C-alpha positions as CSV (number, residue, x, y, z in Angstrom):
1,M,8.7,-11.8,-24.9
2,R,9.9,-12.1,-21.2
3,N,7.5,-11.3,-18.3
4,K,7.9,-7.7,-16.9
5,N,9.6,-7.4,-13.6
6,I,6.8,-5.2,-11.4
7,V,7.7,-4.0,-8.0
8,T,4.9,-2.9,-5.8
9,I,5.3,-0.4,-2.9
10,G,2.8,0.1,-0.2
11,G,1.1,-2.0,2.6
12,G,-2.4,-2.8,4.0
13,T,-5.6,-3.1,2.2
14,G,-4.4,-1.0,-0.7
15,S,-1.5,-3.6,-1.6
16,F,-4.0,-6.6,-1.0
17,T,-6.4,-5.4,-3.7
18,L,-3.8,-4.5,-6.1
19,L,-1.8,-7.9,-5.8
20,S,-5.2,-9.8,-5.8
21,G,-5.8,-8.6,-9.4
22,L,-2.1,-8.5,-10.7
23,K,-1.1,-11.8,-10.1
24,K,-3.4,-12.9,-12.7
25,Y,-1.3,-11.6,-15.2
26,P,2.0,-12.8,-16.7
27,V,4.4,-10.7,-14.7
28,N,7.1,-11.2,-12.1
29,I,5.9,-9.4,-9.1
30,S,7.9,-8.2,-5.9
31,A,5.8,-6.8,-3.5
32,I,7.7,-4.4,-1.1
33,V,5.6,-3.7,2.1
34,S,5.8,-1.2,4.9
35,M,6.7,-2.3,8.5
36,A,5.6,0.7,10.4
37,D,2.0,-0.6,11.5
38,D,1.9,-0.7,15.3
39,G,-2.0,-0.4,15.7
40,G,-4.6,-2.9,16.3
41,A,-3.8,-6.5,16.9
42,T,-0.4,-6.0,14.9
43,G,0.4,-3.5,17.4
44,V,-0.3,-5.8,20.1
45,L,2.0,-8.6,18.8
46,R,4.8,-6.1,18.1
47,D,4.8,-4.8,21.7
48,E,4.2,-8.2,23.6
49,L,6.3,-10.3,21.8
50,G,8.9,-8.2,20.3
51,V,8.2,-9.3,16.7
52,L,8.0,-7.3,13.5
53,P,4.4,-6.1,12.3
54,P,3.0,-9.3,10.5
55,G,-0.3,-7.6,9.4
56,D,0.4,-5.9,6.1
57,V,2.8,-8.8,4.9
58,R,-0.1,-11.1,5.7
59,Q,-2.6,-9.5,3.4
60,C,0.1,-9.5,0.6
61,L,0.7,-13.1,1.1
62,V,-2.7,-14.1,1.0
63,A,-3.2,-11.7,-2.0
64,L,-0.5,-13.6,-3.9
65,S,-1.3,-17.0,-2.7
66,E,-2.2,-19.8,-5.0
67,S,-3.1,-22.5,-2.4
68,S,-6.6,-23.6,-1.7
69,E,-9.4,-21.4,-0.6
70,T,-9.4,-22.9,3.0
71,L,-5.8,-22.2,3.7
72,R,-6.1,-18.4,2.4
73,E,-9.4,-18.2,4.6
74,L,-7.4,-19.5,7.6
75,M,-4.7,-16.9,7.3
76,S,-7.3,-14.0,7.4
77,Y,-9.3,-15.7,10.2
78,R,-9.9,-13.4,13.1
79,F,-10.7,-14.6,16.5
80,D,-13.7,-13.0,17.9
81,N,-13.5,-13.8,21.8
82,G,-11.3,-15.3,24.4
83,G,-7.7,-14.0,25.0
84,L,-7.0,-13.9,21.2
85,K,-9.9,-11.6,20.4
86,G,-9.0,-9.5,17.6
87,H,-6.1,-11.4,16.3
88,T,-5.8,-13.1,12.9
89,F,-4.4,-16.7,12.7
90,G,-2.1,-15.3,9.9
91,N,-0.3,-12.8,12.1
92,L,0.4,-15.2,14.9
93,F,1.5,-17.7,12.3
94,L,4.0,-15.1,10.9
95,S,5.0,-14.2,14.3
96,A,5.8,-17.8,15.3
97,L,7.8,-18.4,12.0
98,E,9.9,-15.2,12.8
99,K,10.9,-16.6,16.4
100,I,11.7,-20.0,14.5
101,N,13.8,-18.9,12.0
102,G,15.4,-15.8,14.0
103,S,14.5,-13.4,11.0
104,F,11.2,-12.0,9.8
105,A,12.5,-12.1,6.3
106,K,13.3,-15.6,6.4
107,G,9.9,-16.4,8.2
108,V,8.0,-14.6,5.3
109,E,10.0,-16.9,2.9
110,E,8.9,-20.0,4.6
111,A,5.4,-18.7,4.6
112,S,5.4,-18.0,0.9
113,K,6.5,-21.6,0.2
114,L,3.7,-22.9,2.6
115,L,1.0,-20.7,0.9
116,D,2.3,-21.2,-2.7
117,V,2.8,-17.5,-3.3
118,K,3.0,-16.2,-6.8
119,G,6.0,-13.6,-6.7
120,E,7.5,-12.6,-3.5
121,V,6.8,-10.4,-0.3
122,I,9.5,-8.3,0.9
123,P,9.4,-6.2,4.1
124,V,11.1,-2.9,3.3
125,S,13.3,-3.2,6.3
126,E,14.0,-5.5,9.1
127,G,14.7,-2.6,11.6
128,N,12.8,-1.1,14.4
129,M,10.4,1.1,12.1
130,R,8.6,3.7,14.2
131,L,6.7,6.5,12.5
132,Q,6.7,10.0,13.9
133,I,4.0,12.3,12.9
134,K,4.6,16.0,12.9
135,L,1.3,18.3,13.1
136,N,0.9,21.8,11.6
137,N,0.7,23.1,15.1
138,G,4.4,21.6,15.8
139,K,3.2,18.8,18.1
140,I,4.9,15.4,17.4
141,L,2.8,12.0,17.8
142,S,4.6,8.8,17.9
143,G,3.4,5.6,16.2
144,E,1.5,5.0,13.0
145,K,-1.5,4.1,15.1
146,Q,-2.1,7.7,16.0
147,L,-3.3,8.1,12.2
148,D,-6.3,5.9,13.0
149,H,-7.9,7.8,15.9
150,N,-6.1,10.9,17.1
151,E,-8.3,14.0,17.2
152,D,-5.3,16.2,17.1
153,I,-4.5,15.0,13.6
154,R,-8.0,15.8,12.6
155,S,-8.1,19.1,14.1
156,N,-4.5,20.5,13.0
157,G,-3.5,18.3,10.4
158,I,-0.2,16.8,9.3
159,K,2.8,18.8,8.4
160,N,5.2,15.8,7.6
161,V,6.2,12.4,8.6
162,F,9.6,10.9,9.5
163,L,10.9,7.8,11.3
164,K,12.1,8.1,15.1
165,S,15.6,6.5,13.9
166,R,17.2,5.7,10.6
167,I,16.7,2.4,9.2
168,K,18.3,0.5,6.3
169,A,16.0,-1.1,3.5
170,C,16.3,-4.8,3.0
171,S,18.8,-5.3,0.5
172,Q,16.6,-7.8,-1.3
173,A,14.0,-4.6,-1.9
174,I,16.8,-2.4,-3.1
175,E,17.8,-5.0,-5.8
176,R,14.3,-5.5,-7.2
177,I,13.9,-1.9,-7.5
178,K,17.1,-1.8,-9.5
179,K,15.9,-4.4,-11.8
180,A,12.2,-3.2,-12.1
181,D,10.6,-2.7,-15.6
182,F,7.7,-0.9,-13.4
183,V,7.6,0.4,-9.9
184,V,4.0,0.7,-8.9
185,I,3.2,2.9,-5.9
186,G,-0.2,2.6,-4.1
187,P,-3.1,2.5,-3.6
188,G,-3.1,3.2,0.2
189,D,-3.1,5.6,2.9
190,L,-0.5,8.4,2.0
191,Y,1.0,8.8,5.6
192,G,0.4,5.1,6.6
193,S,1.3,3.0,3.8
194,I,3.1,4.9,1.1
195,L,5.3,7.6,2.5
196,P,6.7,5.1,5.5
197,N,8.6,3.1,2.7
198,L,10.2,5.9,1.0
199,L,11.4,7.1,4.5
200,V,13.5,4.0,4.8
201,D,17.2,4.7,4.0
202,G,18.3,3.6,0.3
203,M,14.3,3.1,-0.9
204,S,13.9,6.8,-2.5
205,E,17.4,6.8,-3.8
206,A,17.0,3.5,-5.5
207,I,13.7,4.5,-7.0
208,K,15.3,7.6,-8.3
209,K,18.1,5.7,-9.9
210,S,16.0,2.9,-11.2
211,R,15.4,2.7,-15.1
212,G,11.9,1.3,-14.7
213,K,8.8,3.2,-15.2
214,V,6.8,4.6,-12.1
215,V,3.2,4.4,-11.8
216,F,0.9,5.9,-9.0
217,N,-2.5,4.4,-8.4
218,C,-4.1,7.4,-7.1
219,N,-6.5,6.9,-4.0
220,L,-10.2,7.3,-4.4
221,T,-10.8,9.2,-1.2
222,N,-9.2,11.5,1.3
223,K,-8.8,11.6,5.1
224,K,-9.7,14.4,7.5
225,G,-6.3,16.0,8.8
226,Q,-4.4,14.1,6.6
227,T,-5.2,14.4,2.9
228,E,-8.2,16.8,3.4
229,N,-9.2,18.1,0.0
230,F,-6.3,16.4,-1.7
231,S,-6.3,16.3,-5.7
232,L,-4.4,13.9,-7.9
233,E,-1.8,16.6,-8.3
234,D,-1.4,17.1,-4.4
235,Y,-0.6,13.4,-4.2
236,V,1.9,13.5,-7.1
237,R,3.4,16.4,-5.6
238,I,4.2,15.1,-2.2
239,I,5.1,11.6,-3.5
240,E,7.9,13.3,-6.0
241,G,9.1,15.2,-3.2
242,Y,10.7,11.9,-2.0
243,I,11.4,10.2,-5.4
244,G,12.3,13.3,-7.6
245,E,10.4,15.7,-9.5
246,G,8.9,14.2,-12.8
247,K,9.6,10.6,-11.7
248,I,6.3,9.6,-11.8
249,D,5.3,8.4,-15.3
250,F,1.9,7.1,-15.2
251,V,-1.1,7.7,-12.7
252,T,-4.4,5.6,-12.6
253,F,-7.4,7.5,-11.8
254,N,-11.0,6.3,-10.9
255,K,-13.5,8.0,-13.4
256,K,-16.6,6.3,-12.3
257,K,-18.9,8.4,-9.9
258,L,-18.8,7.0,-6.4
259,P,-22.5,6.2,-5.2
260,E,-23.9,9.3,-3.6
261,H,-25.1,7.4,-0.2
262,L,-21.5,6.2,0.3
263,V,-20.1,9.5,-0.4
264,K,-22.5,11.0,2.2
265,K,-21.5,8.4,4.7
266,Y,-17.8,9.1,4.0
267,E,-18.2,12.8,4.6
268,Q,-19.8,12.5,7.8
269,R,-16.8,10.8,9.0
270,E,-14.0,12.6,6.9
271,G,-15.6,16.0,6.0
272,K,-16.0,17.7,2.7
273,G,-13.4,17.1,-0.1
274,S,-13.4,13.4,0.6
275,V,-13.6,12.4,-3.0
276,V,-10.1,12.8,-5.0
277,K,-10.5,14.9,-8.0
278,I,-8.2,16.0,-10.7
279,K,-7.6,19.8,-10.2
280,D,-6.2,20.9,-13.6
281,R,-7.7,18.7,-16.3
282,A,-6.3,21.1,-19.0
283,G,-2.8,21.7,-17.5
284,K,0.4,20.4,-18.9
285,K,1.6,17.3,-16.9
286,K,4.8,15.3,-17.1
287,Y,3.0,12.1,-16.4
288,L,0.2,10.4,-18.4
289,I,-3.2,10.0,-16.2
290,F,-5.1,6.6,-17.4
291,S,-8.8,7.3,-16.2
292,A,-10.9,4.4,-16.1
293,D,-13.7,2.7,-13.9
294,L,-11.7,1.4,-11.0
295,L,-14.3,1.2,-8.4
296,Q,-15.4,-1.9,-6.4
297,G,-19.2,-2.3,-7.1
298,R,-20.1,-3.0,-3.5
299,E,-19.7,-1.6,0.1
300,I,-17.1,-3.2,2.0
301,R,-18.1,-4.8,5.3
302,T,-15.9,-4.9,8.4
303,N,-15.1,-7.4,10.9
304,K,-16.6,-6.4,14.3
305,S,-13.5,-8.0,16.1
306,D,-11.0,-5.8,14.3
307,A,-9.9,-3.2,16.6
308,I,-9.6,-0.5,14.1
309,A,-12.8,-1.3,11.8
310,A,-14.2,1.9,12.5
311,T,-11.6,3.7,10.6
312,R,-11.0,1.4,7.7
313,S,-12.3,2.4,4.1
314,F,-15.6,1.3,2.9
315,I,-14.8,2.7,-0.8
316,R,-12.3,0.6,-2.5
317,H,-10.5,-0.1,-5.8
318,D,-11.7,-3.2,-7.7
319,G,-8.3,-5.4,-7.9
320,D,-9.5,-6.7,-11.1
321,K,-10.2,-3.6,-12.8
322,L,-7.1,-2.1,-11.6
323,A,-4.8,-4.7,-12.7
324,K,-6.4,-4.5,-16.1
325,V,-5.3,-1.0,-16.6
326,L,-2.1,-1.7,-15.2
327,S,-1.5,-4.6,-17.7
328,M,-2.1,-2.0,-20.6
329,I,0.5,0.5,-19.3
330,F,3.1,-2.6,-18.9
331,E,2.5,-3.2,-22.7
332,L,2.7,0.2,-23.9
333,G,6.3,0.1,-24.9
334,D,6.0,-3.2,-26.7
335,Y,3.0,-1.9,-28.5
336,E,5.2,1.2,-29.7
337,N,8.0,-1.1,-30.7
338,I,5.8,-3.1,-33.0
339,I,4.3,-0.1,-34.5
340,K,7.8,1.3,-35.4
341,E,8.4,-2.0,-36.9
342,V,5.2,-1.9,-39.1
343,I,6.0,1.6,-40.4
């Protein structure tokens, strides 16, 4: 039985968590990563050096790396003082590789070899990907970084997002989606990590045409002004608005109750309705929901040198638990065929 071809789509911590667990299974992984990030230390490198944003790609490389623990720690090491305060070694390393190779994608390939990466990490585009955010009051904000701290977003809410200019998807990303057995979307910020990938020319169309099954890993929590009071159904509706109605086949959803003290802490920052729920459990759906304990058992601690530490989630998926549920989904078709043979 051949290994399944799995394409993941996302960015940031959500992709890191997913890939850290998924790499332990016998699957061929292609991680497609958003290149819209322009906040924090990544944004500084992007603006000052004219490089593509390395932060999300770095996290995916570290997640899939099978090199020594020391090397993986080195890639994530964040300087906490001096002129490099806030920067990670890995981001600087990838930016240097981009300059040396004349291409970010080629730089990522070289880094993958050095880090002994299981699978491949693919930037969704090598174009100048700049996110634009339209609010419900008509105001337009420029930059993905606005999602982290802009009070207009928290007060007025997001109507939609789009790219400042059209950019093409990397051909490698499109090819992997065409050959995928499963396309796995999320977890991750809807407007910061998921939708930017689907806005790139060729991506949504490739998923629509793909014969692979589509899985959506539903988020645990919502963000004020962005996904305020969102249910699982709301996430599916918006994503399918880009890839086609009925295109999502499976959804993973956390059923374990979140610790009360963490929920209260999160609601202090994001308001009521912060925990994602299923709106209509009895209603007919075109997708199957796999409900399981997907929660990481400990509160996440952030690095004080991280410029956007205050906005990061401290309630996250457990990568191993999520990967275990996904592995069951990947094998469903094989089990059905076996049962048919027995009958």
